[in-house]
N, C-alpha and C positions, 0 to 999 in steps of 0.2 A: 367617380360617380356623379351624376347630375340629377337634378330633380326635374321631372317631366310631367306636365299636366296630363291626366288620364284622358283618353279619347271620350270617355263617358262620364263627364263631370269635371269639376275643377279640383278635385282632391289630389294633392301631390302624391306621387308614388316614386319609389326608388327604382331606377333603371340604369343599366350599364351604359356608358358612352357608346353612341352609335353614329356613324357617319355613312353617307351613301356608298363610299368606296369600300366600307367594311362589310357591306351586305354580300351574301354568297351568290354564286352562279354567274356565268358569263352572260346569261339571259338578262340579268339585272343591269349589267353594264350597257347592254344594248338598249334597255328600257330608258336608262338615263340619257342616252344619246338620241332618243327618238324625238321627232318633231312633235311638240304638243298639239293637240287638236285645236286649241285656241289660235294657232298660227296658220294651219292649213284650211280650217273651216271657212274663213272669209273668202279665200280663193275659190273654193268649191261653190259657194253661194253666188259669187260674182259670175262664174261661168254659166250657172243656171239662169241667172237674170238676163245676161247678155243673149244666151241662146233663145230664151223665151221671147225676149224683145224682138229678135230677128224673125222668129216664127210668127209673132203677132203682126209685125210690119208686113211680112210677106202675105199673110192671110188677108189683111185688110186691103192690101193693094190688089190682090186677086179678086176679092169681093167688089172692090171699087170698079175694076175693069169689067167684071161680069154684069154690073148694073148698067146696061146699055140703053135704058129707057129715057135718060135725061139728055137734054139738048141745049140747055141754056147755061150761061156762066154761073147763074145763081144756083142751079142744081149741082154744078161741079163743086162750088164752094161749100155748099151744104153737106155734100157727101164727104168732102175732105175733112171738114170739121167733125162729122160723125165718125169717120175712121179714126181720128185722133182720140176722141172721147172713148170709143170702144176699146182701143189699144190700151189706154191708161186704166180703164175700168177692168179690163181683163187681167192686167198685171196686179192690180189691187185685189182682185178676186183670188188670184193664186196666193198672194201673201196672206189673205184672210183664211184661206183653207189650210195654211201651214205647209204649203208645197216647197218652202225654202228652209224648213227645219232639217238640219243634217241628219238627225236621227230617223227621219222618215224617208230618206232618199238613198239611192244606190243599192238597195236590197229589198227583196219582197215586192209585192204588187201594190202596196199602199201608195207609192209615189204616183203610179199611173192612174189609180183611182182618184187621187186628188186632182189631177189634171182634168180628167173627165168631169168631175164634180164642179170644178171651177168654171168649165165651159157651160155646163148645164145651168149653173147659177147665173152666169152672165146672160144667157139666152132668156131665162125667166125674168131677170131684173129689167132687161131691155124691153121685153113685152109689156111689163107692168108700167114702166116709165112712159112708154109711147102711148099706152092706153089712157093713163091719167092726164098726160099733157096734151093729148090730141095730135102729137107729132106723127106723121106718116113716114115710115121707113120701108123702103122697097124690100119685099120678101126675098128677092134674089140676092141682095147684099147680105142679109142675115143667113140665108140658107147656104151660101157659099163660104162666107167668112168664118163662121164659128166651127163647122166641121173640118174645114181645111186647116185652120189654126190648131185645133185639137189634135189632128193627125200629125201635123208637123212637129208639135211639141212632144208627142209620144215618141216619134222617131228620134228627135234630137236628144231626148232624155235617155233613150235606150243607148244611143251612141256615146253620150257622156258617161253613162254608167259603165260601159265597157272600158272607156279610158280610165276611169277611177279604179276599176278592178285591175287593170294593168299596172297602175301605180302601186296598188296594194300588194300585188305579187312581188314587186320590187322593194317592199317594206316601207313605202311612203303612204301618206294619207291614212294612217291607222290610228286607232285609239287604244291606249294601254289601260289595262284593268288590274286593280288590286282586288282579289276575290276574298271575301270574308264569309266564314261559315264552318261547316264540318269538312273533314278531308274528303269524304265521299261526294258531298254536294259541290265542292270546289273543283274536284277532279272531273266531275260530269260537266260542269260549266266550261272548263278549259277544253274538254274534248269536243263539245258542241261548237264552240267558237272556232276551233281549228278546222272542223269539217266545213263550216260556213266562212271560209277565208275571205270571200268577197265582201263580207260585212265589215272587215277591217277592225275587228275587235280581238285583242291579243291579251290573254292573261299572263302577266309577267311576274306575279308573286301572289302568295296566299298568306292570310292571317287566320290560323286555326288553333284550337286548343287541344286537339286530339292527335297531334303529331309533333315531332321534335324539330326545333328551328334548324334549318340547313338541309332537312330532308327535301326530296323532290316528289311531289304528288304525281306528277307526270314529267317526262323529260322537258326541262326548260321552265317548269313551274315550281320554284322552291318555296318552302315555308320561310317567311321572313320575320315572323314574330307572332305574338298572340293577338287575340281579338281586341284586347283593351288598348293596344297601341296602333290600331288600324289607321286612324286619322294622321298621326305623326308620320307613320311609314308612307302613307300616300303622298304626303308633302315631300318627304325625302326622295322618293322615287319619281316625283312629279308626274304621277299617273293622271289620266284624264277622267277615269271612272272608278268609283268604289262600288263593287257589286256584292250585294248580300245574297249568297247562294243558299237555297233551302230556307227552312223556317226554324232552325235550331237556336237562334240567338235570343228569341223572346222579344216582346214589344218594347220593353223599357230600353234594352240595349240598342235596338235598331233606332229608336227615337233619338237616343243620346248620340249615336253615331251621326245621324243627320244633323244634329245641332253642331257637332264638332266640325262638320264639313261646310257649315255656313260661311259665306264670304271667302271661300277658298277658290271658287271657280271650278270645282270638281263636281261632276254629276254623281248622284247616287242612284243606283239601279237595283231593283228587287228582282231576283231570278228564282221564282218559286220552284218547288220540286216537281211541279206539273210539267211533263214533257210530251213531245209528239202530239200536241194539240194546237191546231191552227187558230189564228186570231179571231176569225168570225164565230168560233164556238165559245169564246171567252168573253164574259161581260162582268164589269166591276161596278158594284153599287155600294155606297157607304151606309153604314148603320151606326149611328152615334160615334162617328169618327173612325169606325173600323171598316176598311174597305173589304167587302166580301167578293170573292171571285166565283162567279157562277159559270159552270161548264155545261154547255148543251150536250145532250147525248147524240152519238152518231146516228144519222138517218139512213135506214136501210129500206124503208117503204115510204109510201105517200105520193103526193102529187109530183114532187120533184123527180122521183124515180120514173113516173109515167112520162114526164117530159123528156127525161134522159133516154128512155126507150124510143120515144117518137123521133128524137134527133138521131139516134142510132140508125133507125130504119131509113130515115130521110137521107142521112149522110152516106150509108152503105149503098142504098139504091142508086143515088145520084152518082156516087163514085164508080159503081160497076158500069153504068151507062157510059160515062165519060172515058173510062180507061179500057173499055172492051177490046178495041184494036190492039192495045199494048198487051193485054192478057193473052191474046191469040199469038202474037209475035213471041212472047216469052215461052209459051207452051211449045211452039215449034222449035225454038232454039234449044230447049231442054231435050226434046225428043230426038232431034237431029244430031246432037253432039254426044249423047251417051245413051246406052240401052236402058230401057225401063219406062215407066209411065211418067207423064209430065207432072202429075199431082202426087204429093206425098201425104198420106193419111196417118195421123198419129192420135193415140188415145190420150186425152188430157182430163184433168179434174176441174170441173166448173163450179158454179155457185152451189153451196150447200153440199159439196162433195160428190156431185153427180158427174159421172163420166160422159164425155162427148168426143166426137171425132173432129179434129181440127185439120184444116186443109192448108197446104203450103206448096209452092213450086219445089219440085225435087232439086236439091242442090248438091246431093251426094250420089256416089255410085250405088248400084243396086245392092251390093254386098256390104254396105256400110255397117249394119248392125252386127254381122258376123265378124267383122274386123275390129270391132270396138274392144273386145277382150285383149287383143294383143297391143292395144295402145293405152290401156289403163295406167300403166306405169309412167306415162308421159303427161298425165292429167295436170294441168296448170292451176286447177282449183285446189287450194291447200286443204280445205275441209273435206273434199271428196264427195260432197253431196251433189254437185253438178259436174258434168264432164266438159272441160274446156280445153281446147288445143288451138293455139293461134295459127299454126301451120298444119292443119289437119289434112293428111294425104287422101282422105276419103272424099274430100270436096272436089267437085268437077271444076273445070275452067270457067264454064258459064256460071256455076254455082257460086264461085268466089265473087263474081261481079254482082250477082243477084243479092248476095248477103251484104256486100259493101254498101248498097243503097237500099237495103231492106225490101227489095222487090219480090223476094221469095215469099213474103208474108201477105201479099196483095189478095190471094184467094181467101184469106180469112174474112174478107168482106162478106162472103157467103155465110160464114159462121155468125157474123153480126146480124145479117138479115134474118137468119133462122132463129136467133134469140139465144144461142149458146154462149156468145161473146158480146162484148161491148166495144165501142171505138176506143174508150179509155178505161183502164182498170189495172189490176195486178197482173203479173206475168202468169200465163197458164202453166201450172205445174204438171209433171208426170205422176202417175199413180204411185210408183215406188218411191218417189220423192216425198209425197204426202205421208206415206207410211212412217217416215222417219221424222216427221214434224214433232216439235215440242208442242205442248198444249196451246200456248199463246199464238203460235204460228198458224194454227187452224183458222184464226180470224181472217186470214187472207181469203178464205172461201165463203165469206159472208156476202160477197158481191161477185158479179160476173167478171171473169178475166178479160183483159183488154188487148186490142191490137197494139196499143202503145200505152205507156204509163210513165210514172216517175223513174222506173228502172231504165226505160228506153232513153230518156232525155238526160240521165245522170251518169252515163258511162257504159250502159249495156253490158257486154261480156267482160268488161274490165272491172266490174264491181265484184266484191267479195260476196259470199253467201249471206253473211250477217248484214251487210249494207243493203243488199237486194231485199232481204226480209224487212229491214227497218223502213225502207222507202215504200214497200207495198202496204205495210201496216199503217204507215202515216196516211197513205191515200185512203185506205178503208175508213180510218177514223175521221178524216177531214174532207170527205168528198163534197163537191158542190159543182154546179153547172159552170160557174165562172172558172173554177179550178180546172175543169176539163178543157175549156177553151184555151187556157194558158198552156196546158200540157200539149195540146195539138199544135199550137204555134211553135212551141219549143221543139217538138218532134221534127218539124220541117228543118230547123237549124241543125239538129242532131244528125239527121240523115245526110245533109249536105256536108257536114264536117267528117262524117264517116268514122268517128271515134268509137272504138269498142265493138266494131262490126266485124265478126269473123266466125 
């Protein structure tokens, strides 16, 4: 027996001898061999700084070249000096905005927002300095340099993000987590981090008081001890993060856990029980040292919805004009290669449970519905709520190509123009599907269904029913105009990858 200081205070308590090699589960052995975040973080930051420096240098060079109004050597020297000052100020602005903090990069949209914010801050600061000092800077230089640099940095960070995600799929550049809380809250945290594997957060162990040591809350997430020994176990496992899941510990124990982790180099993260709520809806304000988390209600009406509808009309109208020749060619291909109409009409459930007719190019033979009964035993959807068959014999040759690139859905632009659908929204469900909804799933019908959505950019037909519902509900709860633009951009990539399209 050895005497070990409690993680919550300095009172000695009796505890059996414990060494890292005695801890259960092969997952823990893997955790002990993991490269700590303190070692790979500097490499990640260096890559970002180098990439941003190259982008800034390229942007200032292009801006310098675009400023063709100077003719004297003095002008050339002045703009060279200005380019150097702008480049240094730009990098300083990125540092000030927190664009090089690892916890803010490689996942989510926050990283890209910081890049845009730094560019906007630089433009504003440059304008103020020039006004106060009386220095005249060519508008061409500014108008070319800052937007170009911002665009280059967004692209470079996107490419670097993909490189980091590739490393994380190989088990590199990840952060190990010791989760502390109740069995339910820890299991939920582990499940969420596994779904978001690109974030590089891996729960390797749990400290809970409502489960037996050695049990696994999820495969690969063993209980390694109780809450009182969390700090000691975090040191033995050499984890990067100690995450408090849920709110079952109480303020005193959470505070004392924070004290125990001081000077250890390990981060402490609070993972509240609030789930499926996006960052813009959450605001934290302290009251007498108590951080209160305010959660804005989902917005289903108001000015933003009017703007969304205006963008739908503009986007659908412009899209129909631009792709009109393509629509005619596809319609001819459908009619000439199989008997039946070019357009397939289907009854779907829209906003507030109202039925509407959706339009798609016909991708199946005319007797597809009659043949469905004989194929039900081959349904690849385990829960049976949706019918999915990767090699469906009812799909025509042209239909396979249309589905592969989602071209069969282009006529839904008429639905968007007519107001029954939106460009972005939940998947439009069938009436018999809605009849089998659980109560909470009906929230999908609070907004208009969309031509594309989170389900489209996250796997399409490869998704399970539960995952499809979760993504649709997340969109309903956290909709925003910015979110729509992100989904549209991701849709282009998803269509080109053709994953889940059948």
